[in-house]
Every structure is written in C-alpha cells, then in structure tokens.
N, C-alpha and C positions, 0 to 999 in steps of 0.2 A: 504493500500500500504506500509506504514512504517513498519507495523508488518510483511508483507511478506518479505521485505528486511532484517529485523532483523533475521527472520528464516533462510533466505539464508546465511547470514553472519555466523550464528552459525553452519550451515551444512558445510560451507567451512572450518571453523576453526576445526571442528571435523574431517573432511576428512584429512586436513593437519597434524593434530596431529597423526592420524592413520597411515599415510604414513611414518612420521618420526619414529614412534614406530616400524613399520615393518622393516625399513631400519636399525635401531639400532639392532634389533634382528638378522637380516641377517649378519651384521658385526660381532656380537658376535659369531654366529654359524660358520661363515667362519674362524674366528680366531682359534676356537677350532678345526675345521676340519684341518687347516694347521698343527697344532701340532700333531694331530692324524695321518696325512699322513706321517709325518716325522718318527714317531714310526713304522708305517706300512711298510715304505720303509726299515727301519732297520730290521724288522722282516722278510722281504722278501729277505734279503741278502745285505742290504746297497748298493743297486744299483750295484750289482755285474757286472763287466765288461763283455760285450758280448764275448762269446767264452772262457771265463775262465773255467778251469777244475773244476768240483765239485766232491769232494770225501766225506769221512765221515765228519760229522759236527765237525769243529774245535772249540776251546773255543770261547766264545762270547765276545762282548764288555762289560767291567765293567760298571755297572750302578752307576754313580757318579754325584754329583751336578755340574752344569756348570752355572756360573753367566752370565746373559745377558750382551751384550756389549752396551755401550751408544753411539749409532750411529743414531741420530734422522732422518737424511735425508734418510738413508738406510731403517730404520724401517718404515718411511712413504711410501717409494716406495714399500716395500713388503706388506704393508697394503692397498695400493691403489687398486681400482677395476681394474680387468684385461680386456683384449680384448675379452675373451671367445673363442679365436681362437687357443689356444694351444701355446706351448712354442716357436716354430719357424715357425709359419704359414706364408705362402706366402701371401703377400697383407696386412699384418698388418701394419698400419700406425705408430703406436707408436714405438719409438726406444727401442731396448732391454735394459733390466737392466743388465749392464755389470760389472763384478767383475774381476779384474786382480790379479792373484796370482804371485807375484814377489818374487824371492828368488834364492837359489842355488839348490843343488841336492835333498834336502828334498822336494822341490817344483816340480822339474822336474820329480822326481819319482824314483831315484836310489834305488834299492832294491825291486821294485815292479815287479810283473810277467809280466805286460803289461803296456803301457802308460795309459790305461784306469783305471788302479788300483791305480794310483797316487792320492793324496788327492784332487787336483783341479777338476779332472773328477768326482770323487765320490761326492764332494760337489755340483757340478752342478746338478748331477742326483737327489740328495736329495732335493735340492731347487726347481727343476722343479716338482718333485712329490708333494711337499708341495704347490706349486702355479702353477698348470697346465695351468691356464688362463693367466699367465704372460710370456713374452719372457725374459728368464734369460739365460745368458751365463757366464761361468767362464773360462777365458783365461789363459792358463798356460804359464807364462813367467819365468820359472825357468831355470837356467843355472848352471850346476855343476861346483864347484870349485871357484865360484865368491865370492868376498868380497863386502862390502858396496860401495866402490868407483866405482867398475865396474857396479854395479846395478844403482847407481845414474847417471852414464854416459849414460845409455840407457833409462832413464825415458821418454824422448821425443819420441824416435822412437818405443820403445817396450811397453810403458805403456800408456802415455797420448794420443797417436795416436788412442787408442781403445775407447777413451771417457768414461772412467769408472766412475761409481758412488762410487766404493769402491776399494781400493787396499789393499790386504793382503800381508804384507811384512815380509817374513821369512828371518832373517838375524842374523849373529853373530857367527855361528858355525865355519866357516872357519877362521874368525878373531881370535877366541879363539885358534884354533888348530895351527895357524901360529904365535901365540904370538904377535899379533898386539897390538898397543897402545890403551887401552880402551878409553882414552880421545879423541884421534883422531877419533876412531870409533864413539863415541857419536856425535862429531861435524859433521861428514859426514852424519850420519843418520838424524841429525837435519836439515841439508841443503836439503836433499831429501824430508823430510816431509814438509818443507817450500814451496818447489816447488809444491808438490801435493796439499797442502791446498790452495795455490794461485790459482790453477786451479779449486778449489771447490770440490776436491775429499776427501772423508773421508778415514781414514787409520786405519788398524788393524796391529799392530806390533806383530809378533810371535817370541817368544824367543826360546832358544835351547832345544833340547830333552835331556832326561836323558839317557846318553850313556857312557860306560866306557871310550871311547877315549876322550870325552869332559871333563869328570870328572877328567881325568889325566892332563888336560891342566892348567898351572898356570893362575890365574886370570880369569878363565872361568866365575865365578859368576859376575864379574864386567860388562861383556857384557850384561847379563840378567838385571842387575841393571840399566844400561844405558837406555835400552829400557823401563823399568818400569818407570823411571824418566821422560822420554820424553812423554810417554803416559799420565802420571799424570799431566803434565804441559801444554799441548797443546790442546785446544778445537778441537773436531772433530777427535781425535786420541785415540784409545783404545788399551789395551794390551790383547792379547789372550796368556796366559802363558801355553805353551806346557809342560814346566817343572813342574808346579803345577798340571797340568792334569795327567801327568805320575806319580807324587807322589800319587795322589788320586787313580789312578789305582792300584799302588803297595799296598796302604793301604787296598784296596778292594780285594786283593789277587792275582793281576796280576802284576808280576814284570816287570821292563823295558825290560829285556831280551826277554820276550815273545812277545814283539812288535817290535823287531829288528832282522835283519838278522845276519849272523855269523860274519860280519865285526865289530860288536860292535858299529856301528854308525848309519846306515840307517834303516828306518822302513821296515818291511815286509808288505805283503798285509793286514794283520790284523791291523797292526799299522796305516797304511794309512786310512783304512776304519773307524776305531774307531776315529781317529783324525778328519776326515771329518764329522762324525756324531756329535761329540762334538762341532765342529765349527758351523755346521748348527744350532744346538740348541742355541748356543750363539748368532747367528745372528737373529734367529727367536724369541728368547726371551722366550722360554718355560721353561728353567731353569733346565733341566735334560737330560742326555744322554739317547738314546733309550734303550728299554728293550733288553735282550739278543737276539742276531741275528745269523743267519746262514751266515757265511762268506765263500768265495771261498777258497778251500784248496790251499796251496802253491805248486808250481811246484817242481820237484826234484832239489836239490841243492839250495833251498830257492827261486827259480824262479826269481832271480834278473836280471835286465837288464845288459847286458854285458859291462864291462869296463866303468862303470859309475863313473865319478869323484866325489869328495866330493861336 
C-alpha cells in the first residue's frame, strides 16, 4: 500500500512538472508570436486606415533600434492570458486594456489624411494585431493648439474618466513655439504626472518632433530636457523620445522632412505610421522597429486635415 502511494505521488509530481513545462513553452511561443505579428502588421501596411487610397509603394519605415520602455504594470497586462474572444467581443467580462493618448495636434492627427491615420489609431491597430485575444483600446484625447496647462485641466474629464492603464502624453511643442517659460512648463507637467500616478496610471512622456519650426524656437531643447528629467526621476514614468527617433531615422537615410507635411511641423501619414510602429515596439519590448512596410500613399496636397491647429 505504501509503495502504491509512493508511485502515485511520483506520477502526480511528474504530471505537475509536465504541465508547468508546457505552460512555460506556451508563454515563450506566445511572446515570440506577438513580436512577429507586430512585424507582420507593419509588412501588411501598418494597419492602414480603412478606405485610405493606395497608390504606388511609398518609402518604408526606417529600421532603427527602439529601446523598450520600463512600464512593469503595462508589460504584465500585455503578457497576461487573454479572453480568447477577440479585441472587442461582446460579453467579455474583463475590462479592456485602455491607453489614453493625451496631447495636442500631433496626437489629434493634424497632417494626417484621415483621423484613422493619426498615431493613436495606428497604435491601437498594431497592438490589437499583436494581442488579438486581449481587449485593447487606444483613446485619442489630442486637442490642437493646447499647452500643458490646458491638458492638465482636463485630466479628470478626458483622461482618468477612461480608467486607463497607461497615458501617452505628447507635450511641449506649443510651449516651445509660444516661448513659454520652460521652468513653468516643467512644474505643470510634474503636477499632471503626480495626479496620474496617484490614480495608479503609468505614463509615457513624448517629446517634440524634429521640425524646422520647432528648431527655430528659442529654448526648444529645454522643453525636451524637462520631460527627460521628469521621466528619469519618477517611478512609473518613461520617456519615448520622438526627437531621438527622428534623429535615428535621419541617420538611416530618412530625413525629418520626409515624415512631415509642407507646414514644416506636423507629421504626414508616413510619419504617423512609423511613429506608431516604433511606439508599439517600445511598449511590447521587442527592441526594433518593423521591417520595411507598404504605407498608404498621401492624398493630393499632403492629404492633411483641414484647418488643423498646432
């Protein structure tokens, strides 16, 4: 009898070990699959907006290294087992993983051919393709022309009301262009971060694009430096440097002008698509922008949204 119980215990131990090993292999395969899907999404057109005109293949996204962002809560949420019911299935009990994109016209999509070509919509499409078993939504709360003070004023109504896990906060361009006080800017952004962190929200700060109009603004570099300093000093806050990304694109042979419309400030469809692809890679942690992709051709006249403020 004792020997039989011993055999049973060994069999149960062997079975448990086998189950754990299979689970570990599944997680490893799933992780590789998510990264592969991101690249596949890029190769298929970086989630081109529905109805966008397609012409001859324009130049692709530069392939440059993208460091992963240190966002442990978001990374855990993206690595968690999904419902298996698709991104927005009716009847899913789990709350969606919500990301709010807060910012000015670079977030709202000034310069894009359609609202779906703005970076938040592109980012949502890529993340959903990477994790089709998770309910993921990226909410666009960009408002053209705003500075940090106006964005902080609407944190409760426009951002925290969405119950986000992450806020991507693009800020600084309008303050630089209007010659605001960089120290005041830093203090306001710090107050906004404090409110978001108090609510348990992780934050990605996005600095300014490389654009002629920003480069001509006095002290423009101090606004980027303020964001970098805050991200380096506050846990749960990371910097996604659009400036360094565009520098890397230029070093790879794609100058900033190729990613901007004729106003010398806002991104075109290609710029938004490549920005979203790089941001998705940073969030998923695979470390490199997708391989060259086919992007939607621009509409005549740059295809920009009419009368979009900064």
